[in-house]
C-alpha distance (Angstrom), angle and dihedral (degrees) to the residues before:
residue distance angle dihedral
L1 . . .
L2 3.78 . .
T3 3.78 123.0 .
C4 3.80 113.0 -147.6
E5 3.81 111.6 -115.1
T6 3.80 95.3 -128.8
S7 3.80 100.4 37.8
L8 3.77 142.1 28.2
L9 3.80 92.0 -108.6
C10 3.82 112.0 131.7
L11 3.78 117.8 -152.6
D12 3.78 129.8 -156.7
W13 3.83 115.2 -123.8
R14 3.82 88.7 -107.5
E15 3.81 87.5 67.0
I16 3.82 94.7 54.3
C17 3.82 118.2 95.6
D18 3.80 91.8 -5.3
R19 3.83 92.4 131.3
K20 3.81 89.9 -108.4
I21 3.80 118.7 106.0
D22 3.80 109.2 -131.8
C23 3.83 99.7 161.6
L24 3.80 116.8 69.8
D25 3.81 90.2 -125.2
G26 3.82 93.8 43.7
S27 3.81 92.3 -118.3
D28 3.82 90.8 141.4
E29 3.82 87.6 68.3
F30 3.84 98.1 44.6
N31 3.83 121.0 115.8
C32 3.80 94.4 2.9
W33 3.80 88.9 147.9
Q34 3.82 87.8 71.9
L35 3.79 93.5 64.3
E36 3.77 117.1 108.9
I37 3.79 112.1 -98.0
N38 3.79 113.8 -137.7
E39 3.77 121.6 -147.3
C40 3.78 111.5 -134.4
A41 3.79 124.3 -148.5
D42 3.81 120.1 -114.9
N43 3.81 90.0 -101.4
E44 3.82 93.6 52.3
Y45 3.80 134.0 83.7
R46 3.78 117.5 -131.5
C47 3.81 111.7 -136.7
H48 3.81 117.9 -144.6
N49 3.81 89.1 -105.0
G50 3.83 91.4 56.0
Q51 3.79 96.9 -103.2
C52 3.81 115.6 138.3
I53 3.79 121.8 -139.3
P54 3.83 130.9 176.6
M55 3.81 110.4 -86.2
E56 3.82 91.0 -123.0
F57 3.82 88.3 67.1
F58 3.83 92.2 56.9
H59 3.85 110.1 109.1
D60 3.82 91.6 -10.0
S61 3.82 100.3 127.5
S62 3.79 128.8 1.2
L63 3.81 88.1 -160.8
N64 3.80 92.4 57.7
P65 3.83 113.0 39.4
D66 3.80 116.0 -168.6
C67 3.81 98.3 -160.9
L68 3.79 112.3 79.4
D69 3.81 88.1 -132.1
R70 3.85 90.9 48.1
T71 3.83 93.2 -124.8
D72 3.81 93.3 132.6
E73 3.80 92.9 71.3
P74 3.82 128.6 59.6
R75 3.78 116.8 -113.8
């Protein structure tokens, strides 16, 4: 969990570096370039947060996203 620098708000790891500012000061989006970048296999989809999921899970159910950042399902 990450505590925002300017408030007592605690964020889940899924809310860190997800390209959505949750902390008032944006600290949940700082230094995202330092995160480890995963290499996905040819049969995997790379989520915006770097997570890899099987390609068959890409756009399979908007009610049940497989990427922690929900980028595998249309909004």
